[in-house]
C-alpha positions as CSV (number, residue, x, y, z in Angstrom):
1,M,-47.3,-111.9,62.9
2,T,-45.1,-108.9,62.5
3,N,-47.4,-107.3,59.9
4,E,-50.4,-107.8,62.1
5,S,-48.5,-106.4,65.1
6,E,-47.2,-103.4,63.0
7,S,-50.8,-102.9,61.7
8,R,-52.1,-102.7,65.3
9,Q,-49.4,-100.4,66.3
10,Q,-50.1,-98.1,63.3
11,A,-53.8,-98.2,64.1
12,R,-53.1,-97.3,67.7
13,E,-50.9,-94.4,66.6
14,N,-53.5,-93.1,64.2
15,L,-56.1,-93.3,67.0
16,N,-53.9,-91.4,69.3
17,K,-53.3,-88.7,66.7
18,Q,-57.1,-88.3,66.1
19,F,-57.6,-88.2,69.9
20,E,-55.0,-85.4,70.3
21,K,-56.6,-83.4,67.4
22,A,-60.1,-83.7,68.9
23,K,-58.7,-82.7,72.3
24,R,-57.0,-79.6,70.8
25,R,-60.3,-78.7,69.0
26,A,-62.2,-79.0,72.2
27,Q,-59.7,-76.8,74.1
28,D,-59.8,-74.2,71.3
29,S,-63.6,-74.2,71.3
30,K,-63.7,-73.9,75.1
31,A,-61.3,-70.9,75.0
32,Q,-63.4,-69.2,72.3
33,Q,-66.6,-69.8,74.3
34,T,-64.9,-68.4,77.5
35,E,-63.8,-65.2,75.6
36,S,-67.3,-64.8,74.2
37,L,-68.9,-65.2,77.6
38,K,-66.4,-62.7,79.1
39,T,-67.3,-60.2,76.4
40,E,-71.0,-60.6,76.9
41,L,-70.7,-60.4,80.7
42,G,-68.7,-57.1,80.3
43,R,-71.5,-55.7,78.1
44,V,-74.2,-56.6,80.6
45,V,-72.2,-55.2,83.5
46,F,-71.6,-52.0,81.6
47,D,-75.2,-51.7,80.6
48,L,-76.3,-52.3,84.2
49,A,-73.9,-49.6,85.4
50,E,-75.3,-47.1,82.9
51,E,-78.8,-47.9,84.1
52,K,-77.9,-47.5,87.8
53,F,-75.6,-44.5,87.4
54,P,-76.8,-42.5,84.4
55,E,-75.2,-39.2,85.4
56,E,-71.8,-40.8,85.9
57,A,-72.1,-42.6,82.5
58,Q,-72.9,-39.4,80.7
59,Q,-70.0,-37.6,82.4
60,R,-67.7,-40.5,81.4
61,K,-68.9,-40.3,77.8
62,R,-68.3,-36.6,77.7
63,Q,-64.8,-37.0,79.1
64,S,-64.1,-39.7,76.5
65,A,-65.4,-37.5,73.7
66,A,-63.3,-34.6,74.9
67,T,-60.2,-36.7,75.1
68,A,-60.8,-38.2,71.7
69,F,-61.2,-34.7,70.3
70,G,-58.0,-33.5,71.9
71,V,-56.1,-36.5,70.5
72,G,-57.6,-35.9,67.1
73,L,-56.4,-32.3,67.2
74,A,-52.9,-33.3,68.2
75,V,-52.6,-35.9,65.6
76,G,-53.9,-33.5,62.9
77,F,-51.5,-30.8,64.0
78,L,-48.6,-33.3,63.9
79,A,-49.6,-34.7,60.6
80,R,-49.9,-31.2,59.1
81,H,-46.5,-30.2,60.5
82,V,-44.8,-33.4,59.3
83,L,-46.4,-33.4,55.9
84,G,-46.0,-29.7,55.4
85,R,-42.2,-30.0,55.3
C-alpha cells in the first residue's frame, strides 16, 4: 500500500511540476506577444503621425540628424583628444 501511495504522490508531484512549467511558458509567451504588439502599435502610430503631419515629421528628422551630427563631432573630438595623449 505504501508503494502505491508513494507512487501516486510522486505522479501528483510530477504533474504539478509539468503544470507549473506549462504555466510559465504560457506567461512568457504572453509577455513576448504583448511586447511585439506594443512595438507594432508604436510603428503604426508613428507612421500615421508622419502621414498626417509631414512637415513636423521632416522637421523632427532634421533636428535628430543635427543632434546626431553634433554628438558625433563631440565624441570624435574627445576621442582624438584622449587618444592623442
